[in-house]
Backbone as ProteinMPNN parsed JSONL, in Angstrom:
{"seq_chain_A": "MVATDNGIYISNKAKAKVYQLMKDAGVENDPSYFLRVGVVGGGCSGLSYKLDFDNEVKPMDQVFEDKGVKIVTDLKSFLYLVNTELEFSDGLNGKGFHFNNPNASRSCGCGESFSV", "coords_chain_A": {"N_chain_A": [[-24.703, 28.585, 39.136], [-28.264, 28.389, 38.295], [-30.45, 26.998, 35.703], [-33.081, 28.495, 34.855], [-35.001, 28.374, 32.654], [-34.015, 27.47, 28.887], [-31.711, 29.197, 27.89], [-28.888, 31.572, 27.469], [-26.77, 32.67, 29.365], [-24.948, 35.542, 31.568], [-22.227, 36.438, 33.549], [-21.739, 38.639, 36.413], [-19.247, 39.49, 36.306], [-18.373, 39.567, 33.72], [-20.501, 40.677, 32.236], [-19.861, 43.488, 33.238], [-17.535, 43.74, 31.573], [-18.152, 43.591, 29.25], [-19.641, 45.634, 29.121], [-17.716, 47.377, 29.34], [-15.999, 47.173, 26.682], [-18.133, 47.984, 24.992], [-18.031, 50.739, 25.601], [-15.325, 51.212, 25.125], [-15.489, 51.403, 22.054], [-17.344, 52.434, 21.513], [-20.041, 52.773, 21.343], [-22.085, 51.886, 23.513], [-24.061, 53.681, 23.976], [-25.537, 53.578, 22.127], [-28.905, 51.602, 21.735], [-29.5, 49.874, 19.902], [-27.163, 48.058, 19.467], [-25.665, 45.077, 20.394], [-24.23, 41.969, 21.8], [-23.285, 39.358, 20.232], [-22.958, 35.949, 20.027], [-20.866, 33.174, 19.128], [-20.88, 29.821, 17.324], [-17.905, 28.474, 15.957], [-16.355, 26.139, 13.507], [-13.727, 24.502, 13.65], [-10.532, 25.324, 15.233], [-8.613, 23.469, 17.976], [-9.607, 21.645, 19.543], [-12.359, 20.804, 17.968], [-14.631, 22.818, 17.516], [-14.98, 26.476, 17.767], [-15.82, 29.103, 19.736], [-17.384, 32.172, 19.323], [-17.25, 35.737, 19.873], [-18.862, 39.187, 19.644], [-20.091, 42.265, 18.875], [-22.884, 43.591, 17.559], [-25.439, 44.91, 15.395], [-27.827, 43.951, 14.081], [-29.929, 41.931, 13.852], [-30.864, 38.803, 12.81], [-33.081, 37.078, 10.841], [-33.233, 33.936, 11.776], [-31.959, 34.333, 14.127], [-31.47, 33.979, 17.605], [-32.793, 35.585, 20.605], [-31.802, 36.849, 23.683], [-31.591, 37.929, 26.814], [-29.771, 39.029, 29.644], [-29.067, 40.05, 32.812], [-29.636, 42.523, 32.334], [-28.121, 42.455, 29.708], [-27.916, 42.411, 26.467], [-28.025, 39.758, 24.548], [-27.653, 37.865, 21.628], [-27.719, 34.85, 19.467], [-27.309, 32.824, 16.575], [-29.181, 30.183, 15.186], [-28.438, 27.485, 14.661], [-26.265, 27.703, 16.408], [-27.152, 28.146, 18.9], [-27.98, 25.624, 19.437], [-25.603, 24.283, 20.685], [-24.928, 26.009, 22.552], [-26.821, 26.156, 24.666], [-27.95, 26.957, 27.609], [-25.5, 27.887, 28.731], [-23.398, 29.806, 30.25], [-21.462, 32.99, 30.209], [-18.15, 34.137, 31.0], [-15.766, 36.238, 32.675], [-12.48, 36.342, 33.268], [-9.398, 37.61, 34.85], [-7.137, 37.014, 35.912], [-4.042, 35.003, 36.654], [-4.33, 33.039, 35.202], [-5.066, 32.737, 32.862], [-6.661, 35.155, 31.268], [-9.492, 36.7, 29.853], [-12.509, 36.054, 28.145], [-14.18, 33.395, 28.884], [-16.261, 30.439, 27.558], [-18.816, 28.846, 29.815], [-20.066, 25.907, 29.393], [-22.483, 23.801, 29.226], [-22.887, 22.045, 27.869], [-20.587, 21.141, 26.348], [-18.425, 18.444, 25.842], [-15.447, 18.081, 26.077], [-13.114, 19.802, 26.364], [-10.484, 21.947, 25.036], [-6.918, 22.753, 25.67], [-6.361, 25.401, 25.696], [-8.603, 26.289, 26.107], [-10.242, 27.442, 24.196], [-11.745, 26.006, 22.519], [-14.105, 23.479, 21.996], [-15.681, 20.211, 22.265], [-18.651, 18.589, 21.435]], "CA_chain_A": [[-25.851, 29.003, 38.401], [-29.091, 27.14, 38.329], [-30.838, 27.661, 34.48], [-34.814, 28.509, 35.121], [-35.172, 28.154, 31.689], [-33.246, 27.103, 27.963], [-30.736, 30.373, 27.491], [-27.419, 32.252, 27.405], [-26.377, 33.712, 30.387], [-23.794, 36.027, 31.453], [-21.836, 36.685, 35.238], [-21.23, 39.885, 36.691], [-18.024, 39.967, 36.024], [-18.165, 39.026, 31.979], [-21.322, 42.214, 31.976], [-18.941, 44.49, 33.223], [-16.192, 43.924, 31.055], [-18.62, 44.144, 27.991], [-19.878, 47.423, 29.355], [-16.415, 47.994, 29.153], [-15.498, 46.907, 25.587], [-18.118, 48.611, 24.369], [-17.446, 51.993, 25.675], [-14.167, 51.485, 24.401], [-15.76, 50.784, 20.937], [-18.051, 54.226, 21.388], [-21.317, 52.235, 20.855], [-22.327, 51.812, 24.701], [-25.231, 54.758, 24.28], [-26.387, 52.731, 20.966], [-29.484, 50.922, 22.077], [-28.933, 48.993, 18.397], [-25.761, 47.288, 19.616], [-26.12, 44.102, 21.105], [-23.189, 41.197, 22.127], [-23.414, 37.986, 19.485], [-22.377, 34.73, 20.805], [-21.763, 31.75, 18.438], [-20.047, 28.69, 17.463], [-17.851, 28.267, 14.304], [-15.949, 25.115, 13.066], [-12.373, 25.303, 13.759], [-9.856, 25.038, 16.833], [-7.713, 21.919, 18.143], [-11.249, 20.334, 19.387], [-13.085, 20.942, 16.375], [-15.34, 23.939, 17.351], [-14.888, 27.329, 18.531], [-16.518, 30.071, 20.108], [-17.522, 33.539, 18.537], [-17.473, 36.768, 20.176], [-18.221, 40.167, 18.623], [-20.784, 43.024, 18.871], [-23.587, 43.368, 16.073], [-26.545, 45.74, 15.486], [-28.399, 43.474, 13.018], [-30.51, 40.778, 14.275], [-30.901, 38.392, 11.748], [-34.587, 36.292, 10.668], [-33.486, 33.17, 12.952], [-31.427, 34.469, 15.838], [-32.38, 33.631, 19.055], [-31.913, 36.388, 21.473], [-31.293, 36.654, 24.967], [-31.474, 39.419, 28.095], [-29.416, 38.623, 31.446], [-28.56, 41.131, 33.973], [-29.296, 43.722, 31.451], [-27.438, 42.534, 28.53], [-28.853, 41.809, 25.222], [-27.104, 38.591, 24.282], [-27.724, 36.964, 20.255], [-26.771, 33.679, 18.969], [-27.808, 32.078, 15.402], [-29.839, 29.022, 15.835], [-27.233, 26.5, 14.95], [-24.991, 27.845, 17.31], [-27.513, 28.3, 20.108], [-28.409, 24.343, 19.604], [-24.312, 23.958, 21.224], [-24.676, 27.245, 23.53], [-28.04, 26.161, 25.407], [-27.588, 26.909, 28.849], [-24.401, 28.122, 28.776], [-22.728, 30.973, 31.039], [-19.9, 33.67, 29.63], [-17.662, 34.359, 32.304], [-14.671, 36.966, 32.381], [-11.256, 36.349, 33.942], [-8.707, 38.244, 34.742], [-6.047, 35.811, 36.973], [-2.967, 34.848, 35.923], [-4.388, 31.103, 34.896], [-5.683, 32.748, 31.779], [-7.183, 36.654, 31.182], [-10.393, 36.619, 28.99], [-13.796, 35.614, 27.863], [-14.56, 31.648, 29.233], [-17.866, 30.116, 28.08], [-18.822, 27.482, 30.605], [-20.811, 25.193, 28.65], [-22.801, 22.326, 29.637], [-23.211, 20.701, 26.328], [-19.29, 20.51, 25.79], [-18.164, 17.072, 26.648], [-14.028, 17.782, 26.298], [-12.443, 21.208, 25.96], [-8.684, 21.894, 24.927], [-6.089, 23.352, 27.143], [-6.692, 26.504, 25.781], [-9.953, 26.813, 26.274], [-11.514, 28.116, 23.334], [-12.168, 25.818, 21.503], [-14.838, 22.157, 22.596], [-16.207, 19.599, 21.19], [-19.594, 17.772, 22.24]], "C_chain_A": [[-26.949, 27.911, 37.997], [-29.852, 28.1, 36.972], [-32.932, 27.547, 34.679], [-34.866, 28.203, 33.705], [-34.125, 28.209, 30.326], [-32.429, 28.5, 27.733], [-29.432, 30.548, 27.331], [-27.085, 33.251, 28.534], [-25.027, 34.739, 30.924], [-23.507, 36.314, 33.185], [-21.554, 38.092, 34.92], [-20.162, 40.479, 36.352], [-17.83, 40.21, 34.125], [-19.447, 40.881, 31.936], [-20.147, 43.507, 32.144], [-17.773, 44.62, 32.139], [-16.969, 43.961, 29.134], [-19.327, 44.875, 27.838], [-18.728, 48.175, 28.734], [-15.833, 48.506, 27.575], [-16.658, 47.629, 24.599], [-18.318, 50.111, 24.229], [-16.36, 52.505, 24.656], [-14.449, 51.577, 22.937], [-16.882, 51.901, 20.13], [-19.382, 53.527, 21.095], [-22.014, 51.447, 22.084], [-23.534, 52.685, 25.272], [-26.094, 54.513, 23.264], [-27.057, 51.501, 21.473], [-29.524, 49.489, 20.872], [-28.189, 47.881, 18.963], [-26.249, 46.124, 20.438], [-24.657, 42.688, 21.209], [-23.533, 39.313, 21.066], [-22.252, 37.442, 19.577], [-22.259, 33.331, 19.537], [-20.868, 30.723, 18.154], [-19.807, 28.771, 16.078], [-17.078, 26.945, 14.063], [-14.424, 25.147, 13.075], [-11.788, 25.228, 15.405], [-9.314, 23.455, 17.022], [-9.106, 21.047, 18.796], [-12.296, 20.212, 18.549], [-14.014, 22.047, 16.193], [-14.859, 25.029, 18.191], [-15.573, 28.46, 18.565], [-16.36, 31.724, 19.518], [-17.697, 34.805, 19.043], [-17.88, 38.427, 19.17], [-19.457, 41.209, 19.291], [-21.49, 43.242, 17.832], [-24.761, 44.151, 16.626], [-27.688, 45.48, 14.229], [-29.2, 42.044, 13.212], [-31.32, 40.083, 12.851], [-32.17, 37.504, 11.972], [-34.511, 34.889, 11.65], [-32.22, 32.656, 13.847], [-32.517, 34.168, 17.105], [-31.878, 34.858, 20.444], [-32.67, 35.969, 22.441], [-31.384, 37.96, 25.755], [-31.204, 38.814, 29.367], [-28.746, 39.686, 31.78], [-28.197, 42.252, 32.945], [-28.85, 43.848, 30.112], [-27.98, 41.493, 27.652], [-27.752, 40.829, 24.648], [-27.977, 37.822, 22.594], [-26.739, 36.146, 19.74], [-28.043, 33.076, 17.301], [-28.557, 30.902, 16.073], [-29.106, 27.895, 15.95], [-26.706, 26.817, 16.121], [-25.797, 27.895, 18.647], [-28.233, 26.454, 20.195], [-26.551, 23.766, 20.479], [-24.408, 25.201, 22.562], [-25.738, 27.321, 24.847], [-27.709, 25.881, 26.428], [-25.894, 27.298, 28.982], [-23.788, 29.772, 29.461], [-21.388, 31.599, 30.3], [-19.629, 34.08, 30.632], [-16.014, 35.237, 31.927], [-13.591, 36.247, 33.5], [-10.197, 37.331, 33.903], [-7.266, 37.919, 35.873], [-5.352, 35.939, 35.716], [-2.988, 33.678, 35.307], [-5.03, 31.6, 33.693], [-6.662, 34.029, 31.67], [-8.08, 36.232, 29.872], [-12.07, 36.027, 29.397], [-13.409, 34.245, 28.122], [-16.102, 31.546, 28.855], [-17.894, 29.055, 29.121], [-20.43, 26.931, 30.164], [-20.814, 23.498, 28.717], [-22.741, 21.172, 29.128], [-21.643, 20.22, 26.211], [-18.818, 19.468, 26.571], [-16.736, 17.367, 26.741], [-13.699, 19.439, 25.372], [-10.964, 21.185, 25.866], [-8.314, 22.76, 26.05], [-5.921, 24.744, 26.975], [-7.812, 27.359, 26.104], [-10.611, 27.418, 25.537], [-11.709, 27.061, 22.373], [-12.969, 23.915, 22.403], [-15.046, 21.312, 21.517], [-17.38, 18.832, 21.919], [-19.916, 15.793, 21.796]], "O_chain_A": [[-26.676, 26.818, 37.501], [-29.929, 29.328, 36.959], [-33.697, 26.587, 34.596], [-34.572, 27.011, 33.793], [-33.234, 29.035, 30.52], [-33.12, 28.953, 26.821], [-28.776, 29.554, 27.017], [-27.175, 34.476, 28.461], [-23.969, 34.395, 30.399], [-24.445, 36.389, 33.978], [-21.273, 38.643, 33.856], [-20.018, 41.68, 36.123], [-17.123, 41.055, 33.576], [-19.009, 41.986, 31.614], [-19.74, 44.255, 31.255], [-17.188, 45.692, 31.98], [-16.368, 44.285, 28.11], [-19.841, 45.092, 26.741], [-18.698, 49.14, 27.971], [-15.407, 49.616, 27.254], [-16.282, 47.895, 23.457], [-18.65, 50.693, 23.196], [-16.297, 53.444, 23.862], [-13.411, 51.915, 22.368], [-17.162, 52.138, 18.955], [-19.844, 54.162, 20.147], [-22.534, 50.373, 21.784], [-23.981, 52.637, 26.418], [-27.226, 54.997, 23.254], [-26.404, 50.482, 21.7], [-29.572, 48.301, 21.193], [-28.676, 46.752, 18.893], [-27.246, 46.273, 21.145], [-24.074, 42.741, 20.126], [-24.022, 38.321, 21.606], [-21.103, 37.85, 19.406], [-23.218, 32.672, 19.135], [-19.885, 30.747, 18.894], [-20.626, 28.98, 15.184], [-17.441, 26.374, 15.092], [-13.929, 26.005, 12.344], [-12.44, 25.112, 16.443], [-9.601, 22.497, 16.303], [-9.439, 19.918, 18.435], [-13.093, 19.28, 18.657], [-14.321, 22.386, 15.05], [-14.345, 24.737, 19.271], [-15.984, 28.918, 17.5], [-15.28, 32.29, 19.349], [-18.698, 35.227, 18.464], [-17.241, 38.716, 18.158], [-19.783, 40.833, 20.417], [-20.801, 43.121, 16.818], [-25.108, 44.181, 17.807], [-28.268, 46.356, 13.588], [-28.845, 41.097, 12.509], [-32.107, 40.65, 12.093], [-32.416, 37.151, 13.125], [-35.524, 34.618, 12.294], [-31.713, 31.578, 14.16], [-33.725, 34.158, 17.345], [-30.8, 34.866, 21.039], [-33.648, 35.221, 22.457], [-31.218, 39.026, 25.164], [-32.027, 38.232, 30.074], [-27.89, 40.208, 31.066], [-27.104, 42.76, 32.698], [-29.0, 44.843, 29.403], [-28.34, 40.33, 27.835], [-26.644, 41.262, 24.333], [-29.037, 37.232, 22.804], [-25.537, 36.34, 19.557], [-29.272, 33.044, 17.24], [-28.549, 30.695, 17.286], [-29.009, 27.28, 17.012], [-26.765, 25.919, 16.96], [-25.097, 27.671, 19.635], [-28.996, 26.205, 21.128], [-26.572, 22.583, 20.821], [-23.732, 24.956, 23.561], [-25.669, 28.135, 25.767], [-27.18, 24.787, 26.628], [-25.255, 26.445, 29.598], [-23.945, 30.788, 28.783], [-20.456, 30.906, 29.89], [-20.513, 34.467, 31.396], [-15.268, 34.849, 31.028], [-14.02, 35.663, 34.495], [-10.08, 37.942, 32.84], [-6.615, 38.787, 36.456], [-5.543, 36.425, 34.601], [-1.958, 33.173, 34.859], [-5.786, 30.717, 33.286], [-7.745, 33.72, 32.167], [-7.585, 35.561, 28.965], [-12.591, 35.715, 30.468], [-12.35, 33.851, 27.634], [-17.007, 32.166, 29.414], [-16.879, 28.37, 29.242], [-21.536, 27.37, 30.48], [-20.043, 22.559, 28.512], [-22.627, 19.996, 29.471], [-21.416, 19.029, 25.999], [-18.78, 19.517, 27.8], [-16.392, 16.823, 27.79], [-13.973, 19.901, 24.264], [-10.289, 20.444, 26.581], [-8.96, 23.282, 26.958], [-5.414, 25.396, 27.888], [-7.953, 28.567, 26.292], [-11.604, 28.014, 25.953], [-11.852, 27.465, 21.219], [-12.313, 23.326, 23.262], [-14.779, 21.455, 20.324], [-17.104, 18.413, 23.043], [-20.701, 15.128, 22.473]]}, "name": "protein", "num_of_chains": 1, "seq": "MVATDNGIYISNKAKAKVYQLMKDAGVENDPSYFLRVGVVGGGCSGLSYKLDFDNEVKPMDQVFEDKGVKIVTDLKSFLYLVNTELEFSDGLNGKGFHFNNPNASRSCGCGESFSV"}
C-alpha cells in the first residue's frame, strides 16, 4: 500500500468482511452507518485497537472513505492510526481484523495491542 495522503485504509478482504458483518447486524442498507476505528489504553503493549459500527459522527471526528467504506475515527486515535490499513485474515495463524500500522514501534504477540 502506498498512501497518497494521510488517511485510514482498508484492504479488499477486510472490506468484504465489513460488508458481511454489516449485513449480519442488519445495517447494510442504512447509509448512516459506518465503521468506527479507534485506539484505547490497555493491552499488553499499552494501546489497543477498537472496531465497531456507529451512525453518529462527533464534532472532532475524522472521516475517510476507502474502497467505498466510510471509516471514522476520533482525532486522538487518528494521531496513532494515520496511514494504517485495516486487513482481515482467515488463515490458521490468526483469524480476524489486523491493523497494519506504520506508526507502531512494537506490537504484542497476539497482535491486538501496540505501542508508539
